[in-house]
N, C-alpha and C positions, 0 to 999 in steps of 0.2 A: 504495499500500499504505499502510496506516494503522501507523504504528508505537507500539507500545504504550509509554507514558511508564512506568517503574519507580519506584514509589514507595520510598524508604528504607524500611524495617521501622521501624514506631513504635515506639522503647525507651523507657521512662521511666527518668530518671536515677535511677541507683542510689540508695537511702537516702531518698529523701523519702517513699514511702509504704511502710510497714511493715505486713503485715498481722498482727494479734497474734492470740493463739491463740483467740480468740471467732469470728474471722473478719471482725473490724470493721477498717477501715484507718485509720490514725491518722496525721494530719500535724499534726508538731510545728514550732513556730515560736518566734521571740524573743517574751517577755512570757508565753509560756504557763506555768502553775504545774504542776510536775510531781512525782511520786516519783522519785527518782534512786538508782539503786544504785550504791555505790563499793565497790570490793574490799576486802573488811575490815571494812565497815559495814554496820549495818542500812540497808534502803531510808529514804530521808529527804526530806522535802519540800524543794522547790527551784525556783528562778525560771529560766527560760530566758532567757540574756541574749545580746543581739546583741554580738557583739566590737566592733563599731565605735561602740558606744555612746558618745557625746562627753560630757564633764564638765558637770552640770549639769542633764542629761536627767531629764524627769518623764514619768511614764506615769501618765493619769487623777490627776494632782496627788501621785503616790508619787516620791519621788525616787529614782531609779535609778542606782546607784554605776556608774562607768565601769571597765571593766575593768583593775587595773594592767598595766603592760609586762611584769613576769616572769610573770603569767599568760598573757598573748598568745603570748609566745614558746614556750610549753609545747604549743600546739595541735600535734596530731599530724598529719601530713604525709599517713598514707593514710585513705581513709574519711571518713565524714562524722562529724562529732563536733558535738555541741553545747555550748555555754559554759553552765554552769550555776552560780548562785550560791546556795546552800545557805540555809535559813532557820533557820540557827544563829546563836548570840550573835555569833560570831565573824566570821559571813558569809564562810564558804569558798567559794573558787572551784574549780571542776572541769571538765574535759573529757570527757565521756561520748558514748558512740555512742548512736544513736538505741534499741537494744536493753534498754539499760539505763533507759530512761526510760518512765513511763507518766503518762497524765494525771491529774491530781489534782483532786477537787471536781465531776468528772463522774459517777464509778459509785460511789455510796454504799458499796457491798458491796466495792469494791477498795480505798477508803480505809479502811474498817474491817480490812481483812486485812491491810492494809500496816501499820497501828495495833498489830494483835494480833502481828504480828511483831517489830514495835518492843519491845513489852513484854516480849520474852523476852530482849533484848539490856540491857547496862548502861546505855546512853543513852537509856533509855526516856523519863525527864522530858523530855529534850531533844526526843524526837520528839514528843511531846503539845504543848510550847510551839511548836515549829516548825510543827506544823498548824495551832495557833489562828491564829499569824501568818500561815499560807498562807492559811487561811481569811477572815481580815481583809482581807487584800491582796484576795483573789478580791472580797470584797463591796465595796470602795472602787471595785475595776475596774468591776464591774457597777450602781457607781451606788447602793449599797444603805445605805453609809455615806460620811461626810463624810471626807475624809482629816485625821486630826488625828494622824497618825503622825510629825510633823516632830521 
């Protein structure tokens, strides 16, 4: 008698791939530039940073700050959270779940929608400046600009 092998049901790990409203699957990873929504603030351009980034790390010539210890200890224990570094002047760190993040610089319509949302808020100038910084970052990463951001 041939015993049939039971394969474990294939489950994708939770939180890796989230299907957005448009039905497209986005997988976010460190060094992705995103729109990040923090409670009480408008959606704001940010960079996903690997929590294990060591000091002095550069990405395509751009120095990436390493997360401070006080930020690392705030990582939520449950669920999959991404560590993001906002493109604000202060360079604010935040842990956010996937659903609060959307990729920036991929869909021009999304970008302009988020910018428009930002215009309604008090921090609109900050968002416009941050968006410019995010775009410069992307262009350096894509090799369109030399990294003169030191």
